[in-house]
C-alpha positions as CSV (number, residue, x, y, z in Angstrom):
1,X,10.5,-17.1,-2.4
2,X,9.0,-16.9,1.2
3,X,5.8,-17.4,1.5
4,X,5.5,-14.0,3.3
5,X,6.5,-12.4,0.2
6,X,4.1,-13.8,-1.9
7,X,1.1,-13.1,0.2
8,X,2.7,-9.9,0.3
9,X,2.5,-9.1,-3.4
10,X,-1.0,-10.5,-3.5
11,X,-2.4,-8.2,-0.8
12,X,-0.4,-5.2,-2.9
13,X,-2.4,-6.5,-5.7
14,X,-5.7,-6.7,-3.9
15,X,-5.2,-2.9,-2.5
16,X,-4.2,-1.7,-5.9
17,X,-7.7,-3.5,-6.7
18,X,-9.7,-2.4,-4.0
19,X,-8.7,1.3,-4.3
20,X,-8.8,2.0,-7.8
21,X,-12.3,0.2,-7.7
22,X,-13.3,2.1,-4.8
23,X,-12.6,5.4,-6.6
24,X,-13.8,4.3,-10.5
25,X,-16.8,3.1,-8.9
26,X,-17.8,6.3,-6.8
27,X,-16.9,8.4,-9.9
28,X,-19.2,6.3,-12.3
29,X,-22.0,6.4,-9.7
30,X,-22.7,9.6,-8.4
31,X,-22.5,13.5,-9.2
32,X,-19.3,14.5,-9.9
33,X,-17.5,17.9,-8.6
34,X,-16.6,20.7,-11.4
35,X,-13.8,21.4,-9.3
36,X,-9.9,20.7,-10.6
37,X,-8.5,20.1,-7.8
38,X,-10.8,16.9,-6.6
39,X,-9.2,15.2,-9.7
40,X,-5.7,16.1,-8.7
41,X,-6.0,14.9,-5.3
42,X,-8.1,11.5,-6.9
43,X,-5.3,11.2,-9.9
44,X,-2.7,11.5,-7.0
45,X,-4.0,9.0,-4.5
46,X,-4.3,6.4,-7.6
47,X,-0.5,7.2,-9.0
48,X,0.8,7.2,-5.0
49,X,-1.0,3.6,-4.5
50,X,0.1,2.2,-8.5
51,X,3.2,3.0,-8.2
52,X,3.9,2.0,-3.9
53,X,2.5,-1.1,-5.1
54,X,4.0,-1.6,-8.0
55,X,7.5,-0.5,-6.2
56,X,6.8,-3.2,-3.5
57,X,6.5,-6.5,-6.1
58,X,9.8,-5.2,-7.8
59,X,11.5,-4.8,-4.2
60,X,10.5,-7.9,-3.5
61,X,12.1,-9.6,-6.4
62,X,15.2,-7.5,-5.6
63,X,15.1,-9.1,-2.3
64,X,15.2,-12.6,-3.6
65,X,18.1,-11.7,-5.5
66,X,20.4,-10.1,-2.9
67,X,20.6,-7.1,-5.0
68,X,21.8,-3.8,-3.9
69,X,19.2,-1.0,-3.4
70,X,20.5,2.0,-4.7
71,X,19.9,5.6,-2.6
72,X,17.7,6.8,-5.1
73,X,15.2,3.9,-4.8
74,X,15.9,4.1,-0.8
75,X,14.3,7.8,-1.0
76,X,11.9,6.2,-3.1
77,X,10.7,4.1,-0.5
78,X,10.5,5.8,2.0
79,X,8.4,9.0,0.0
80,X,6.1,6.5,-1.2
81,X,5.7,4.4,2.3
82,X,5.2,8.4,4.0
83,X,2.4,9.2,0.8
84,X,0.8,5.5,1.3
85,X,0.6,6.2,4.8
86,X,-1.1,9.1,5.0
87,X,-3.4,7.7,2.7
88,X,-4.1,4.6,3.9
89,X,-4.5,6.5,7.6
90,X,-7.2,8.8,5.5
91,X,-9.0,5.4,4.8
92,X,-8.9,4.4,8.8
93,X,-9.9,7.8,9.4
94,X,-13.2,7.3,7.4
95,X,-13.6,4.0,8.5
96,X,-13.7,5.4,12.3
97,X,-15.8,8.3,11.3
98,X,-18.8,5.3,9.3
99,X,-18.7,3.7,11.8
100,X,-19.7,6.8,14.6
101,X,-22.4,7.6,12.3
102,X,-23.5,4.3,11.9
103,X,-24.0,4.2,15.5
104,X,-25.2,7.7,16.3
105,X,-27.6,7.7,14.2
106,X,-30.0,5.1,12.5
107,X,-29.8,5.9,9.0
108,X,-32.6,4.9,6.4
109,X,-29.5,3.9,4.0
110,X,-28.5,0.6,6.0
111,X,-27.5,-1.9,2.8
112,X,-25.1,1.6,1.0
113,X,-23.5,2.5,4.7
114,X,-22.5,-1.4,5.2
115,X,-21.3,-1.6,1.6
116,X,-19.0,2.2,2.2
117,X,-18.3,0.3,5.8
118,X,-16.5,-2.6,4.2
119,X,-14.9,-0.8,1.6
120,X,-13.4,1.3,3.6
121,X,-12.3,-1.5,6.3
122,X,-10.7,-3.7,3.9
123,X,-8.8,-0.8,2.0
124,X,-8.0,-0.3,5.8
125,X,-7.0,-3.5,6.7
126,X,-4.6,-4.0,3.5
127,X,-3.1,-1.0,3.7
128,X,-2.3,-1.0,7.4
129,X,-0.9,-5.0,6.5
130,X,1.3,-2.8,3.4
131,X,2.4,-0.4,5.3
132,X,3.8,-2.2,8.2
133,X,5.5,-5.0,5.8
134,X,7.0,-2.8,3.6
135,X,9.2,-1.5,5.6
136,X,10.2,-5.3,7.8
137,X,10.6,-5.5,3.6
138,X,13.2,-2.6,3.5
139,X,15.2,-3.7,6.2
140,X,15.2,-7.2,4.9
141,X,16.3,-6.1,1.8
142,X,19.0,-4.6,3.3
143,X,19.9,-7.0,5.4
144,X,20.4,-9.9,2.7
145,X,22.3,-8.0,0.8
146,X,25.0,-7.7,3.5
147,X,25.1,-11.4,4.3
148,X,25.7,-12.0,0.5
149,X,28.2,-9.2,0.3
150,X,29.9,-11.1,4.0
151,X,29.4,-14.2,1.9
152,X,31.4,-14.0,-0.8
153,X,34.2,-12.3,0.8
154,X,34.4,-15.2,2.7
155,X,34.4,-17.4,0.2
156,X,37.4,-15.3,-1.7
157,X,39.2,-15.4,1.6
158,X,38.9,-18.8,1.4
159,X,40.5,-20.0,-1.7
């Protein structure tokens, strides 16, 4: 496996840890609303991020072996990419909002704001990297299968 894809797998695990840790810590330490919709949204974010990261790790294994991606997996890939990108763009917006609020108002909770800003920024950066590399991975998996198939056909033709 290429070093780039090993780093991609590690960044997937880091992003998964960051998002689940961020949500878990905030749910534990701060007052939780009694609205069920809030919990449905939080659970769906965790479910999408977990499924996307695990799917990406399995796709890197598929890319190495050169197996064909079935149609259901392609559809799942694009659905997960769209949902994951929406979640990451939400975190990018929150990062921008935190920076703007911090520059506009000089608040008393500077350490807390810095902590949130670092969390939002790290989730945003890892998420944007994953979204970009995920598209590259999709096309690389397709290309590796096609090259493996054509080399097999050439090998059969040479015999």
